[in-house]
C-alpha positions as CSV (number, residue, x, y, z in Angstrom):
1,M,-31.7,-6.5,-13.7
2,K,-33.6,-4.9,-16.5
3,G,-33.0,-1.6,-14.9
4,K,-29.3,-2.2,-15.1
5,M,-29.4,-3.0,-18.7
6,K,-31.5,0.1,-19.3
7,L,-28.8,2.2,-17.4
8,L,-26.1,0.7,-19.6
9,A,-27.9,1.4,-22.9
10,A,-28.4,4.9,-21.8
11,S,-25.0,5.4,-20.6
12,V,-23.6,4.1,-23.8
13,L,-25.7,6.4,-25.7
14,G,-24.7,9.3,-23.5
15,A,-20.9,8.4,-24.0
16,S,-21.6,8.1,-27.6
17,L,-23.0,11.5,-28.0
18,L,-20.2,12.8,-25.7
19,L,-17.4,11.3,-27.8
20,Q,-19.1,12.7,-31.0
21,A,-19.2,16.1,-29.5
22,C,-15.5,16.1,-28.7
23,S,-14.2,14.9,-32.2
24,S,-17.1,14.2,-34.7
25,S,-15.2,15.3,-37.7
26,S,-11.7,14.4,-36.6
27,T,-9.4,13.2,-39.6
28,A,-6.1,13.2,-37.6
29,G,-3.7,10.7,-38.3
30,G,-5.5,9.7,-41.7
31,G,-3.5,8.9,-44.9
32,A,-2.4,11.3,-47.4
33,G,-4.9,12.4,-50.0
34,G,-7.6,11.3,-47.7
35,E,-7.4,7.7,-47.9
36,V,-8.4,5.5,-45.2
37,V,-5.8,4.1,-42.9
38,K,-6.6,0.7,-41.3
39,I,-5.2,-0.2,-37.9
40,T,-5.7,-3.2,-35.7
41,W,-5.7,-3.6,-32.1
42,S,-5.8,-6.5,-29.6
43,T,-6.5,-7.3,-26.1
44,W,-7.9,-10.0,-23.9
45,G,-11.3,-10.0,-21.9
46,N,-14.2,-11.8,-20.8
47,P,-17.4,-11.5,-23.0
48,G,-18.7,-8.6,-21.1
49,E,-15.5,-6.6,-21.5
50,L,-15.2,-7.5,-25.2
51,T,-18.5,-6.4,-26.1
52,R,-17.8,-2.9,-24.5
53,F,-14.5,-2.9,-26.5
54,Q,-16.4,-3.6,-29.7
55,E,-18.8,-0.8,-28.9
56,F,-15.9,1.6,-28.5
57,T,-14.2,0.6,-31.8
58,A,-17.5,0.9,-33.7
59,E,-17.9,4.5,-32.1
60,F,-14.5,5.3,-32.9
61,N,-14.9,4.5,-36.7
62,K,-18.0,6.5,-36.9
63,R,-16.1,9.6,-35.8
64,H,-13.1,9.2,-37.9
65,K,-13.4,9.5,-41.6
66,N,-9.8,8.5,-42.5
67,I,-9.0,5.7,-39.7
68,Q,-10.7,2.6,-39.5
69,A,-9.9,0.4,-36.4
70,E,-10.5,-3.3,-36.1
71,L,-10.6,-5.3,-32.9
72,I,-8.8,-8.7,-33.0
73,P,-9.3,-10.3,-29.4
74,I,-6.7,-12.9,-28.2
75,P,-7.6,-15.4,-25.5
76,N,-6.5,-14.8,-22.0
77,D,-4.7,-18.1,-21.9
78,G,-1.6,-17.7,-24.0
79,Y,-2.0,-14.2,-24.6
80,E,1.7,-13.0,-24.0
81,Q,3.1,-15.7,-26.2
82,K,0.8,-15.0,-29.0
83,I,1.8,-11.4,-29.0
84,L,5.5,-12.5,-28.9
85,T,5.3,-14.5,-31.7
86,Q,3.3,-12.0,-33.8
87,L,5.8,-9.3,-33.0
88,S,8.8,-11.8,-34.2
89,G,7.0,-12.6,-37.4
90,N,5.9,-8.9,-38.0
91,T,2.1,-9.8,-37.8
92,A,1.4,-8.1,-34.6
93,P,-1.4,-5.6,-34.2
94,D,-0.6,-2.0,-34.4
95,V,-1.7,-1.3,-30.9
96,F,-2.4,-3.8,-28.3
97,Y,-2.8,-4.5,-24.4
98,S,0.4,-5.4,-22.5
99,G,0.2,-6.9,-19.0
100,D,2.5,-5.5,-16.2
101,G,4.8,-8.6,-16.4
102,L,5.3,-8.2,-20.3
103,V,5.8,-4.6,-20.7
104,S,9.3,-4.4,-19.6
105,Q,10.1,-6.9,-22.0
106,L,8.6,-5.3,-24.9
107,I,10.6,-2.0,-23.8
108,A,13.9,-4.0,-23.6
109,N,13.6,-5.5,-27.1
110,K,12.4,-2.0,-28.6
111,S,9.1,-3.7,-29.8
112,V,7.2,-0.7,-28.8
113,V,7.3,3.1,-29.1
114,Q,8.0,5.6,-26.6
115,L,4.8,8.1,-26.2
116,N,6.2,11.1,-24.5
117,S,6.3,13.0,-27.8
118,Y,2.8,12.1,-28.7
119,M,1.4,12.9,-25.4
120,E,3.2,16.5,-25.5
121,Q,2.3,17.5,-29.1
122,E,-0.2,20.3,-29.6
123,G,-3.9,19.1,-29.9
124,S,-3.1,15.6,-28.5
125,A,-6.4,13.9,-27.0
126,L,-4.3,12.9,-24.0
127,G,-1.8,15.1,-22.2
128,P,1.4,14.0,-20.3
129,N,-0.2,14.9,-16.8
130,E,-3.8,13.5,-17.1
131,L,-3.2,9.8,-16.0
132,V,-2.5,8.8,-12.3
133,D,1.3,8.8,-12.2
134,G,1.6,5.9,-9.5
135,L,-0.1,3.4,-11.8
136,Y,2.5,3.4,-14.5
137,G,4.6,0.8,-12.8
138,A,7.1,-0.8,-15.4
139,A,5.6,1.2,-18.3
140,K,7.5,4.3,-17.3
141,L,11.3,4.4,-16.9
142,G,12.3,7.5,-15.4
143,S,10.5,10.1,-17.4
144,E,10.0,7.9,-20.3
145,I,6.5,6.6,-21.0
146,W,6.3,3.4,-23.0
147,G,2.6,2.5,-22.2
148,L,-0.7,4.1,-21.3
149,T,-2.6,2.9,-18.3
150,V,-5.9,2.0,-19.8
151,D,-7.6,2.0,-16.5
152,C,-6.9,-0.2,-13.5
153,N,-8.3,-2.9,-11.3
154,P,-7.9,-2.6,-7.4
155,M,-8.1,-6.2,-6.0
156,L,-11.2,-6.8,-3.7
157,L,-12.9,-9.9,-2.4
158,W,-16.1,-10.4,-4.2
159,Y,-18.6,-12.5,-2.1
160,N,-21.5,-14.5,-2.8
161,K,-24.5,-13.5,-0.5
162,Q,-26.4,-16.7,-1.3
163,V,-23.6,-18.9,-0.8
164,L,-23.0,-17.4,2.9
165,L,-26.6,-17.6,3.8
166,D,-26.7,-21.3,2.9
167,A,-23.8,-21.9,5.2
168,G,-25.5,-20.3,7.9
169,I,-23.5,-17.3,7.9
170,S,-25.4,-14.2,9.2
171,E,-22.7,-11.7,9.4
172,D,-22.0,-9.5,6.2
173,P,-18.4,-9.1,5.4
174,A,-18.9,-5.2,4.3
175,T,-20.5,-4.7,7.6
176,L,-17.8,-6.4,9.6
177,Y,-15.3,-4.2,7.5
178,E,-17.0,-1.1,8.5
179,Q,-16.9,-2.0,12.1
180,G,-13.1,-2.8,11.9
181,Q,-13.6,-6.4,12.6
182,W,-12.8,-7.9,9.1
183,N,-9.8,-9.9,9.9
184,W,-8.2,-13.0,9.0
185,D,-10.0,-14.9,11.7
186,A,-13.5,-13.6,10.5
187,F,-12.7,-14.6,7.0
188,Q,-11.4,-18.1,7.8
189,A,-14.4,-18.8,10.0
190,M,-16.6,-18.0,6.9
191,T,-14.6,-20.3,4.6
192,D,-14.6,-23.0,7.1
193,K,-18.4,-22.8,7.4
194,I,-18.9,-22.7,3.5
195,Q,-16.6,-25.9,3.2
196,G,-18.6,-27.7,5.9
197,A,-21.8,-26.9,3.8
198,G,-20.2,-28.8,0.8
199,K,-19.2,-25.6,-1.1
200,Y,-15.8,-23.9,-2.0
201,G,-14.8,-21.2,0.6
202,F,-12.4,-19.2,-1.4
203,V,-10.5,-19.8,-4.7
204,I,-7.1,-18.1,-5.1
205,D,-5.7,-17.5,-8.6
206,S,-2.2,-18.1,-9.9
207,W,-0.6,-14.8,-10.4
208,W,1.2,-12.0,-8.5
209,A,-1.8,-9.9,-7.3
210,P,-3.8,-12.7,-5.6
211,Y,-0.6,-13.8,-3.7
212,Y,0.9,-10.3,-2.8
213,S,-2.4,-8.7,-1.8
214,W,-2.4,-11.1,1.2
215,V,1.2,-10.1,2.1
216,T,0.7,-6.4,2.2
217,S,-2.6,-6.7,3.8
218,N,-0.6,-8.2,6.7
219,G,2.0,-5.4,6.6
220,G,4.5,-7.7,4.8
221,S,7.2,-7.1,2.1
222,V,8.1,-9.1,-1.1
223,Y,11.1,-7.1,-2.1
224,D,13.6,-5.0,-0.1
225,K,14.8,-1.4,-1.2
226,E,17.6,-3.0,-3.3
227,G,15.3,-5.1,-5.3
228,N,16.0,-8.5,-3.5
229,F,13.1,-10.9,-3.0
230,I,12.9,-11.3,0.8
231,L,9.4,-13.1,1.2
232,N,10.8,-16.0,2.7
233,T,12.5,-14.1,5.3
234,D,10.2,-11.3,6.0
235,A,8.2,-12.2,9.2
236,K,4.9,-10.6,8.1
237,G,5.0,-11.5,4.5
238,K,6.1,-15.2,5.5
239,E,3.2,-15.3,7.9
240,A,0.8,-14.3,5.1
241,I,2.1,-17.1,2.9
242,R,1.8,-19.5,5.6
243,F,-1.9,-18.6,6.1
244,L,-2.7,-19.5,2.6
245,Y,-0.7,-22.5,2.7
246,D,-2.3,-23.8,5.7
247,N,-5.9,-23.1,4.5
248,I,-5.2,-24.5,0.8
249,K,-3.8,-27.8,2.7
250,S,-6.9,-27.9,4.9
251,G,-9.3,-27.6,2.1
252,G,-10.9,-24.2,3.3
253,F,-9.2,-22.3,0.4
254,T,-8.7,-23.9,-3.1
255,F,-5.9,-23.1,-5.4
256,A,-7.4,-22.7,-8.8
257,G,-4.7,-24.6,-10.5
258,S,-6.1,-27.8,-8.8
259,L,-9.5,-27.5,-10.2
260,P,-10.7,-29.6,-13.0
261,K,-9.8,-28.4,-16.3
262,G,-12.3,-25.9,-17.6
263,Q,-13.7,-24.9,-14.1
264,G,-12.8,-21.6,-12.9
265,G,-13.5,-19.6,-9.8
266,D,-15.7,-17.1,-11.7
267,A,-18.0,-19.9,-13.1
268,M,-18.4,-21.4,-9.6
269,F,-19.2,-18.1,-8.2
270,M,-22.0,-17.5,-10.7
271,S,-23.6,-21.2,-10.0
272,N,-23.5,-20.5,-6.1
273,Q,-20.7,-22.8,-5.6
274,L,-18.2,-20.5,-4.2
275,G,-18.2,-18.0,-1.3
276,F,-15.3,-15.7,-2.0
277,L,-13.2,-14.8,-5.1
278,G,-10.3,-12.4,-5.4
279,A,-10.6,-10.1,-8.4
280,G,-11.0,-6.6,-9.6
281,R,-14.0,-4.7,-11.2
282,W,-13.5,-6.8,-14.4
283,M,-16.0,-9.3,-13.2
284,L,-18.8,-6.8,-12.9
285,P,-20.0,-7.0,-16.6
286,V,-20.3,-10.9,-16.3
287,F,-21.8,-10.8,-12.8
288,S,-24.4,-8.0,-13.3
289,K,-26.1,-10.0,-16.1
290,N,-26.8,-12.8,-13.8
291,D,-30.3,-12.0,-12.5
292,A,-30.0,-14.8,-9.9
293,L,-26.5,-13.7,-8.5
294,Q,-26.5,-11.7,-5.2
295,Y,-22.9,-10.3,-4.8
296,D,-21.0,-7.4,-3.1
297,V,-17.2,-6.7,-2.6
298,V,-15.0,-6.0,0.5
299,P,-11.2,-5.0,0.9
300,Y,-8.9,-8.0,1.7
301,P,-9.1,-8.8,5.6
302,T,-6.3,-7.4,7.4
303,N,-4.2,-9.0,10.2
304,T,-2.5,-5.7,11.4
305,G,-5.3,-3.9,13.3
306,N,-5.8,-1.4,10.5
307,K,-9.1,-1.3,8.8
308,I,-7.5,-1.3,5.2
309,E,-4.1,-2.1,4.0
310,P,-2.5,-1.8,0.4
311,A,-3.6,-4.6,-2.0
312,G,-2.5,-5.1,-5.7
313,I,-3.8,-3.0,-8.4
314,P,-3.5,-5.1,-11.8
315,T,-3.0,-2.7,-14.4
316,A,-2.9,-3.1,-18.1
317,Y,-1.1,-1.0,-20.7
318,M,-2.0,0.0,-24.2
319,V,1.1,0.0,-26.1
320,M,2.1,0.9,-29.8
321,N,3.9,-1.7,-32.0
322,A,7.2,-0.2,-33.2
323,N,6.5,-1.7,-36.6
324,T,3.3,0.0,-37.2
325,K,3.0,1.7,-40.6
326,D,1.0,4.7,-39.3
327,R,2.0,6.0,-35.9
328,D,-0.1,9.0,-36.1
329,A,-3.3,7.1,-36.6
330,A,-2.3,4.4,-34.0
331,W,-1.8,7.3,-31.5
332,V,-5.1,8.9,-32.3
333,F,-7.0,5.5,-31.4
334,M,-4.7,5.0,-28.2
335,S,-5.1,8.6,-26.8
336,E,-9.0,8.5,-27.3
337,F,-9.2,5.1,-25.9
338,V,-7.6,6.3,-22.6
339,N,-8.4,9.9,-22.3
340,K,-11.4,11.1,-20.1
341,E,-14.2,10.7,-22.7
342,G,-12.8,7.2,-23.6
343,Q,-12.5,5.8,-20.1
344,T,-16.2,7.3,-19.5
345,F,-17.3,5.4,-22.5
346,R,-15.7,2.0,-21.7
347,L,-16.4,2.0,-17.8
348,Q,-19.8,3.6,-17.1
349,G,-23.0,1.7,-16.9
350,G,-21.3,-1.5,-15.3
351,G,-17.8,-1.1,-16.8
352,N,-14.9,-3.5,-16.4
353,A,-12.4,-1.4,-14.4
354,V,-11.8,1.7,-12.3
355,P,-10.4,4.9,-13.9
356,S,-6.9,5.6,-14.3
357,I,-7.6,9.3,-15.1
358,V,-8.5,12.1,-13.0
359,G,-12.0,13.4,-12.5
360,V,-14.3,10.4,-13.5
361,D,-14.5,8.4,-10.3
362,D,-18.4,8.7,-10.3
363,L,-18.3,6.0,-12.9
364,V,-17.6,3.7,-10.3
365,L,-20.6,4.4,-8.2
366,E,-23.2,4.4,-10.7
367,G,-26.2,2.3,-10.0
368,N,-24.7,1.1,-6.7
369,D,-23.4,-2.0,-8.4
370,P,-21.9,-3.5,-6.4
371,A,-23.5,-2.0,-3.2
372,H,-20.1,-1.2,-1.9
373,A,-18.5,0.0,-5.1
374,Q,-16.7,2.8,-3.3
375,Y,-14.1,0.0,-2.0
376,F,-12.8,0.1,-5.4
377,L,-11.9,3.6,-5.2
378,D,-10.7,3.2,-1.6
379,A,-8.5,0.5,-2.6
380,R,-7.0,2.4,-5.4
381,E,-5.9,5.1,-3.0
382,V,-3.8,2.9,-1.0
383,G,-2.8,0.2,-3.4
384,Y,0.0,-0.4,-5.8
385,A,0.9,-1.6,-9.4
386,L,3.3,-4.5,-9.8
387,W,6.6,-3.2,-8.2
388,N,9.4,-2.6,-11.0
389,E,11.6,-5.0,-8.9
390,E,9.5,-7.8,-10.5
391,A,8.1,-6.4,-13.5
392,A,11.1,-5.0,-14.9
393,V,12.8,-8.3,-14.8
394,P,11.9,-10.5,-17.7
395,G,10.6,-13.8,-16.8
396,L,10.6,-13.1,-13.1
397,A,7.0,-13.0,-12.7
398,S,6.2,-16.2,-14.3
399,E,9.2,-18.0,-12.6
400,V,7.8,-16.8,-9.2
401,Q,4.3,-18.1,-10.3
402,T,5.5,-21.6,-11.1
403,K,7.4,-21.9,-8.0
404,F,4.4,-21.0,-5.9
405,E,2.4,-23.5,-7.7
406,E,4.5,-26.0,-6.7
407,L,4.3,-24.9,-3.1
408,W,0.4,-25.3,-3.3
409,L,0.3,-28.6,-5.4
410,T,3.2,-30.8,-4.1
411,D,4.4,-32.2,-0.8
412,V,7.5,-30.1,-0.9
413,G,6.6,-28.7,2.6
414,F,6.2,-24.9,3.5
415,D,9.6,-23.8,4.3
416,A,11.3,-25.5,1.4
417,G,8.7,-24.6,-0.9
418,L,9.0,-20.9,-0.1
419,D,12.7,-21.0,0.0
420,N,12.5,-22.6,-3.6
421,V,10.5,-19.4,-4.8
422,A,12.9,-17.2,-3.2
423,A,16.0,-19.1,-4.8
424,A,14.3,-19.0,-8.3
425,A,13.6,-15.3,-8.0
426,A,17.1,-14.6,-6.8
427,K,18.6,-16.4,-9.8
428,K,16.4,-14.6,-12.3
429,I,17.4,-11.3,-10.7
430,A,21.0,-12.1,-10.7
431,E,20.8,-12.9,-14.5
432,Y,19.2,-9.8,-15.2
433,R,21.5,-7.6,-13.1
434,S,24.5,-9.4,-15.0
435,S,23.2,-8.8,-18.5
436,K,22.9,-5.0,-17.8
């Protein structure tokens, strides 16, 4: 592990030199007469992620004489409500992260700035065609860009090798995947053995990507072409939710919302109590610091006969507060955070995500950590950001999440519970359409 930390230090130093070479004397966006413009920015993140963000902010400040940025982290829990409260009170940061379920609301209430003109201006550090277009999701309406895809996080299954060994499992999930044998039966056989050994097989979190990744890995659909929620009537989709439901009820899978307060899948994974955890590369900065942890990743198992199927790609957006006092300075920070050099700085040496910009995929493969890091890139090529059918309807994602929680936690029954999810979704969609 010491070798990993040396690689991280060397990588950060290298990126620092790279960034300095690109704009060591930049004063773009500074105040008139040379005064210093101060901007604030906010995001969520685990300790490993926030450390890297602090490093980037410090490097940015070194490179800009007339702009000084301050990172004000906001806890994951309650992040969206905190941002909305700050916006209503005109105390929100100049630049901030927005999740894929929030950005449409910010666009609709005109809380953020359209970015096309900044991307197209001469000398911009980030051009209009540099980001992977398919990852914009709800942050792009037609040709209008309202948020920058800071990076992306294709969903995979992280697995704890020690937990598998302790349960008597000799097969390696990645090996089974390469052999085309990584399917639901193989996965469930492992989680059952882990449960039988007195540990947790698989923890599923409560949001769209962990749910829908199972649906699409089974060839199912959540929405039809007209934007209607059809998961309760789509055969393949319903089969996937039934698979989760049956395993949660039997105890082979564990819904995160049923865990004791303060206990989460990531902590259980690091303490060798959990076999599988669905997540993106955001876990790497934390997992890689645990010398005793043996881990790897594998795509979601399929039930279609195909080796890999599409899974969700959680994507955060960096947006500009419409009330910021210096939009030019805010844009300088945003563009350098998201451009090639910025993503290189943030994502190399054990970074927390996968690039959303062309030409820097090798960052994901550095140090072979995890051993099958290539799977993150493979999953990005076939995966999807949250569909506009859900992301563009304010409140829909949270309503669907709430109804799914009732399905897992109550005795409502599978068919009735899934129908409740669909009914709640249909109501939200109808309300949205009638308001337009």
